[in-house]
N, C-alpha and C positions, 0 to 999 in steps of 0.2 A: 205283712201287709204294708207297713210304713216304708219298708225298704223298696217294695214294688212301686209305691207312689212316688218316692224320691227318684227312683230310676226313671220313671215316666216323665217327670218334670225336667230332669236333667237332659233327657233325650229330646224332649220338645223344645227346650231352650236353644238347642243347637240349630234349630230351623231358622232362627233369626240371627242376623249379624249383631255382634257386640256394638255398643253405641259408637265407639271410636271408629270401627270399620264401617258402620252404616253411613257415617258422615262422609266417608270417602266416595260412596257410590250413589247416595240419594240425590246428588246434584248432577250426576252424569248419566243417569238412567231414567227414561220416561216410559209411559204406558201409551200404547197406540190402540185406537179402535178404527177398523176399516169396514166400511159398508160397500158391497160390490154386487154386481149383477152375476147371476149364474144361470145356466140354461140346461133344460132337459135335453140329453144327448139326442134322442130319437124324436123329440118334438121341439126343435130349436126355435120355434116361434113363440115359446112361452117362457119369458125371462122371470126369474125369481130374485129375491133379495137375500143376501147372506151377510152377517156381521161377525167379524172375528176380532179377537184382541191379541196383541203381540207386543213385543218390547222394542224400544228404540234407544240408541246410544248416541249421546252428544259427542260429535267428533270435530266440531269447529264452530266458528261464528255462524249462528243461525243454521246449523246443519245437524240433522239427525240421521244416523245410519240404522238400517234394518235389513232384513232379508226381503227379496222381491216376491216371495211366495204370498199368495192371496192379495196382491196389489193390482192384478190385472182387472180390467173392467170396473174399476173403482168409481164410486159415485160420491163418497164422502170419506175423508180421513180426518180424525181428531186426535189430539195429543193431550195428555194429562201429566203433570209433574207432581211429585210428592205422594203418588199412590192413591190420591183421592181429590175430590173437589172439582174445580173449574176445568172445563174442556176448551181447548183452542182448535180452530180449524187449521188444517195443514194441507200441503200439496206436495206432490212428488216432483222434484226438480231433475232427477236423473235416475235411470233404472237400467239394469242389465240382467235380463232373465237368465242368460246362459251362466253368468257368474252368481246368480241368485243374490244380488245386492241392489239396494236402492237408497237414495238420499232424499230426505224430506226437509221442508222448511215451513215456517209459519210467519205470517206478516205481522201479527200483534207483538209489539216489543215487550209487553209485560211477561210473555212466556219465558223469555230468555234471561230474565233477572234472576241471578243466583245460580244459574246453570254453568257448568264448566266442562270442557272437552275431556274425554278419556284418551289415554295413549295405549298403543299396542306393544306387545312384547317384541323383542328383537333377538336374533341369535337362537341358540338352542333353548327349547322349552324346559323350564324347571319341572321335574316330575312330581314334586311334593308341593303341598299347599294350594292345590287347585280347588276353586269354588265355583258353583253356578249361582248367579244372582238374578233375582227378578222381583218385580212388584206383585204382591198378592194380597188381596183383601185389605189394601191400604198399608200393608207392612212390607218392608224390604226383607224378602226371604232369601236364605242362602243354604246350600247343601254342599257337603264335601263331594268332590269328584276324584276318581282315581284313574290316572292315565292308563289306557290299554295299549294303543298303537296308533301310528300313522299308517294310512293305507290309501290307495288310489282306487276310487270307485266312481260309478256313474253319478253325474251331477243330479241334483234334485229336479231341475227344470230343463235339462238339456241332455244331449247324447254324448257330451264330452266326458272323459274320465279325468279327474283331477285330484289333488291331494286333499284328504280329509283327516280329521282327528277323531278318534273314538275314545270315550271315557265312560266309566261305569259310575252310576249314582243312584241313590235311593229316592231322589226327587222324581216325581211322576209328571207326565204331561209336558215333557221338555220337547222343544222343537220350534218355538216361536221367537227366535232371535234372542234367546237368553244369552248374556255374555258369560263366557268362561273366563275367570279372572285368576291372577296369581301375582303376588307381590305388588298389588295396586295397579296392575296393567291388564289389558284385555288380551287373552290368548286365543279367543275364537268366538264365533256366534253359532248358536244351536240351530240345526236344521231338521232334526228328527230324532226319534227314539224307538228302540225295539227292546222290550223287556227293561232291564236296568242299564242297557248300553245306549248312550246318546252320541249322535254325530254332530260335528262342528266344522264350520269353515275356519281353518286356522288363520291366525294373524299373518303368517307368512304368505298366504294366498290373498288375503284382503288388502293388506297395506300397500303393496305395489300397484294394485288397481286404483286405489284411492289417490295415491301420489300422482300417477299418470293422469288421472282425471283432473286433479287440481291444477296440473301444469298444462291442461288442454291437449294432452298427447296420448289419450287413450283410444285406440282404434277398435277395441273389442278383443276378445280372446281368440287365439289361434289354436290349432289342434293338428294331430296327425290323422288324416283321412284314410290312409292306406290300411290294409289288413295284413297282419303278420302271424306267424305261427312259431311256437317253440320248436327246436330241432333236437331230437333225442336219438334218432337213428344214425349210427355211425356211417352207414352206407350213404346217407345224404351228404355228409361232409366229404366223403370220398368222391361222390359225384361232382360236388362243387370244387374239388381240388384244393380244399383249405388245409394248409399245414398247421401243425401244432394242436393244442387242446381244443375240444368242442367249444364253440362260443357263437354268439350272434343270434339275432332274430330274423327269420326268413320272411321276406315280403312275398305274399301270395296274390295280392290284388291291389291295383292302384285305380280308383274310380275315375270315370270320365268327368264327373262333377264333384266338387268345384273344379274349374279349369286351372290346371297347375302347370308350372314349368316342367317340361318332360325330362326330369333328371333322376327319377326313381322308377325302377321297373320290377315286375314280378321276377322272382328268383334272385333278387339282390339280397345279400346277407348283411344286415346292419351290425357292424362290429362295435361302434361307439357313437355317442351323440354328445356334442359339446364337450368332448374329452372324457366322458363317462363310459367305461367299458361295459358292454352288454353281454350277459351270459347267455347260454343256450336255452334258458327258460324265459328270456325276454326281460330280465331284471338287471338293475344296476345298483351300486352301493352309493346312496346319497350321504354326504358328510353330515347332514343335519337330521335325517329321518331314517337312516338305515336302508335295508333292501326294499326297493320300490320297482314297480313295473314301468317299462320304458315310456308309456303314455304320459307320465308325469313331466317328462322333459319337453313336452309340447306346450306346457303352461307354467313351467318353473321360471318365474320372472320373465316370461316371454308373452308377446301379444301378436295379434294378426299382423302379417307382413314382415315380422321379424325373421331373421335367418338363423337356422341352427346348423351347426357343422356336423355333417355325417361322414363317418368313415365306413365304407362298404366294401364287400368282396363281390366282384362281378367278373364272370368269364375267366376265372383263374387268376385274377389280379386284384390288388387293393386299389381303391379309388377314394378321393376326397370330394364331397359334394356340399354345396351350399343349398340348403333346402329352405324355401320360403314358406312360412306357415300360412295356410288359408284362413280366412275369417269364418268363425262359426256362423251358420245360417240354417234356420230350420228347413228352408226350402231345398237344401242340397239332397234331401232324401225323397224317394218316390212318395212315401207317406210322410207328410209333414209331422214333425214331433210335437209341435205346439202351434196354437193360433191365439196369441195374446192380444188383448185390447181391441177386439173386434167381435161383433155378434157372429155366431156360427152361420155359415152359408147354407142355404137350402133353396130348392125350387120345386114347386108343386105344379104339375101339368096334368089336368084331367084325373086327379087322384094319385098319380105316380109321384112319389116323394124322392127327389134326387138330392144327395149330399156328397161332399167331397169324402173320399176314403182317406182318413188320416188317423194318427194315433189317438187324438182326443175322442174320435168316434169309437175306436176299439176299446178305449177305457170305459165306455158305457157298459161293457160286459163285466166290470168289477176289477178289483185289484189284481186278480189272477187272470186277466184278459188273455194272456198269451196261451193259456190252456182252454179257457172257456169260450173265446170267440171262435167262429167257424174258421177252419184251417185255410179255406179258400181265400179268406181275407188276411189272416196273419201271415200267410206266405209272402205277401208283398212287403212286409215290414222291413225286411233286410235288403230290399232292392234299391238300386239307384235309378234316377231318371234317365231316359234315353232320348235320342234325337227325335224319335217319333212319338214319345209319350212322356210328358213332364209331370203328370200326376194321374190320379184315378178318380172316377166318380162311381158311386154305388147307388143302385135303386134300393133305398133303405126300407121302404114299406109301400103299401098301396092302400089308400083310404077308400073304404067301400063306397061304391056308387054304381048305378046301372051301367054307366059308361065303361067301367073296367070289369064288368061281370066276367068271371072266369079267370081273372088274374089277381083276385083279391088276396091270395095266399103267397104271392111272389114277394120275396124280401131278401135283402142283403145279397144282391146280385151285382157283379161288377160290369159296368156298361162298357161295351167295346165301341159301338157306333150307333148314331141316330140318323136315319135318313141318308145313310151312306157316308156320313162324316164321322171321322175318328174323334173320340171324346177324351180329353185330358182334364178338363175343369168345367165348372158350371156355366161359364160364359160360352163354352162350346155347345152345351145343351141348349142354351137360349138361341144361339145362332142356328143350330140345326133344326129346331122346331119352327123356324121361319121358312123352311124349305121342304114342305111335304112332297112326297113322290106319288103321283097319280091319285092325289086326294087322301093319302094315308100317311100316318106316322109309323115308322118301323124302328123299334128299339132292339138292338142286338147286344147280347151279352158274351163275355169271354168264354171261350171253349172250356168245358169242364163243369159249368153250371148245368143243372137239370133242365132249366128253361132256357132255350136259346134265343127266343125273340118274342116281342110283343108287337102286335099290329092293331092300330086304332084309327078310327075315322077322324081325319084332321078337321073336318068341318064342324064337329061336335065338341072338340076339346075345350075351346074357350068357355062355352056355356057350362060344361061339366065342371070346369075349374071354379067358375063363379058360384055355382051351386054348392060345391064342396066347401069353399071358404065360408059361406053363410051357415051351412049345416054344422060345421065343426068350430065355428067362431075363430077362425084363423085370421089375424089382422092383415096379412099380405101374402100374395102368392109366391114371393121370392125375396131373398136377401142375397145378393151376389156382389162381392167386393170388386171394385174396379181394379184392374191390374195395370 
């Protein structure tokens, strides 16, 4: 029994840093509290308040680094040092949701007394001695982390794929910007956890962004917007007339948006990027991180508008191309990936509730939205905008009222046109409803939906809208962002 108790206390003691090590981090790590607005996806007129706690890292004079997650629509940010006691008001001075990074500051000089900046690791990451550090219940908690792998995965808040670090740990609830440290330096910031495996933004991804920002030369992240496929069929190489061993990633689609220099085409075979040879699985050997997928070369110390050197095979001959990286932008997709720092758009007309069809709306079906949401909606998630349609609007629901009797069960229908006008955004809905045809409003839906159209008396719509707002206590009939 005594041996069991001794083992328990020894194990528990490892949760806290030794005094000497604690002094290294207690003055570089702060605790953040963020209060922000959240919205019910299918009732976007009802804001709620949410408060989260996360970690912040001192990186310079009056500068705190954290992840961008949970900072959108913020109403109050507070910072605490030493794990307990006084709170100071803070504000965000810079944020990049695509990179999932943000920098905060506080005006009160007393906060900064005794705090010192942390530094980031450089070069190859040491695989031993990794620790995850955070404030918890007023104490500086630390747990050992074991390096698993570097990998290129989807960003937390964007559709870009970039370098991430995976490490296993017994610490639970990781993912709130806890620093991963080694040899007194920061190796990464935590972004999430699944089981005992935690994900981190590695220092090699963070540090170039912060340096460019400090120099006033950060244009945002760039990326590879084209689609490629591995090449495993020998007949494909024969068709391409490529001599030698199988190699290269085959371009299958180059989107119309964003507008790019027309120097990469479908059926181009990418042989190398910035001097790194690409194998026929679409991987290259990184000198620091091992085998990685080629997408990483779009953000490996590269930013928007930077040029990457491509060596391609086209029409039976090798070519060199200078490929300029486009800037990441949520609007380049037909369904916008995110809509940060703005209240969700909606429009209520006579009980018909119109909303933009975007990924935030689809996430209203849960984490497994790709399977749970109606296929007729998720189908559009992989589509690009066209010259005739820059976005989509959905009739998300119908609020019961005598005016819309018979249509009350209509929901989640993609709008094609209203009163003969094609619809891409809510502003189009507003404009179309100003032009009824022969005294009626006609809402038409895309082919494939069970209900093809709704026809309503235009003269009664305004009265019905007013009645519905009062009955359901909705503060406004619409919120439409100016474009």
